[in-house]
N, C-alpha and C positions, 0 to 999 in steps of 0.2 A: 440216479444223480449223487454227483459227488463235489463235496463243497470243502475247500479247505476252510477252517474255522479259526481265526485268529484272536476274535474278541466276541465278548457277549451280544454285542450287537448284530454280529454276523449269525451267530447261533441262534438268536431270538427271530431273525428275519426267515431262516430256515424253518424254524417250528412254526411261524405264523403260515408261510407259505403252504406247508404241508397240511396243516390244520385246514386251511380254506380250502385246499384241492379236495379234500376229504368231505367238504361240505360240513363241517362240524363247529357249531358255535361254541364260542370261548367258554362259556358257563358249562356246557356239556363235556367239553374236553377237560375242564378242570376237576368236574367231578368225577368223570371215568378215571384220572389220574390220581384222585385223592389228594388234591391240593386245592387251595382258595384261589378264587378267580383273581384276585389281587396279585397272588404270586404269580400265576401264568401270564398275567399281563405284563408283570414287570420283567418277566422272563424274555418274553417276545419283544418287548421294548428296549432290553439290554439295560434298562434303568438301574436295577438292581441285582448284584451277583445272586446267583441260585447256587445252593449246595449239589454236589454229585448226586445225592440222595433225591434231590427232586428233579434234576435234570433227566436221569436215567428213566424213570417210569413215564415220563412223558415223551422221550424218544421211543420207547418200547411200544407204548399206546397207539403212536402215529406211523409205526412201522419203519421206523428209522433205527440207526445203530452207529454206536461210537466206535471209531476205529482209531489207534495210535499207531502212527508209522514213526520211525527214525529217519532222520536226514540224511544218514549214512549211505 
């Protein structure tokens, strides 16, 4: 799956879809990632910006990776 992420809401949708596809409850995913359920919920909703220090562990635990590409 390749998705162009242009905002926090799209990133959150990808995270939620991947978590649900894996059959992991939000509280279990938060514990696995070492963050609060409220933090993961806000991340999935795109309602509160999360720092990269929170995003990267979530992506890693869900088997996702962040790739930065140039428009050139």
